[in-house]
N, C-alpha and C positions, 0 to 999 in steps of 0.2 A: 596911693593912687598910681596906677600903671600909666606910664608915659607912652606917647605915640611911638610905635615901633618896639615897645618893650615886650618882653617875653614872660609868660607865666608857665611854669613847669610844675606838674603835679602827678601823683599816682592816682589812678582811677580803678577801683576794684571791679572785677568782672566774674560772674558766675558762668562757667564754661558749659555750654549746651550745644548739641549738634544742630547745624543749620540755623543758628540764630545770629543775626548780624548785630554787632555792637552799636549802640547809639550813645555817643558821648555828648556831654553838655554843650550847648550852643549859645552864642550871644551875637547880636548883630554887629557889635564893635570888634569882635575877636574872630580870628581865623586859625583853625587847626593846621599846623604845618608839618608836624612829625608825631607819629605814635609808635611805640615799641612795646610789645607784649612780653611779660616775664611770666613763666608758667611754673609756679612752685608745686602744684599738685594737679591731678587729673580733673578735679572738680572746680577749682578756683584759679584765677590768674589776676594779674594787675597790669595795667597799661600805663606807661609813662607818656603823658601828653605834653607836647610843647605847643603853646598857643601864643600868637602875636596880636597885639592891638593894631588894627588897621584903620579904624574910623573913630572920630571923636564922639563922645556921648552927647546927644541932642535932646531937646524937649520932646520931640516925637518918639524917640526911643524910650525916654523916661515914662511917657504916658502908656506906651505899649507894655512896659515892664510892670507898671502899676496894675494894669488890667490882668496880666498873667498872674501876678501875685494874688489878686483878689480871687481869681478862678481857683488857684491852688488852695487858698485858705478855705473857700466854700467846699471844695471836694474833701479836704482834710477833716473838716467838721462833720461832713456826711459819714465818712469812714469811721471816725471816732464814735459817732452815735450808733452805728451798726454794731461795732465791737462791744459796746456797753450793754446792748440788748440781749 
């Protein structure tokens, strides 16, 4: 469990395309404080993200996460069905 003020640091893979803004993962309890891109090739890169916990996890956030998870699950099943056809 990440403590309040704790930092999470991870690499995030990116497909480099012209005029495309990167969208990094977001969470209501976390804030992106630093990002640094490493470009090993002209097509791909990776971004080192440093994220800090700024808000405690609440029941309201848990309910919103449950709804998002259900929406993702429904969309995943739809995509899986289309691929099988």
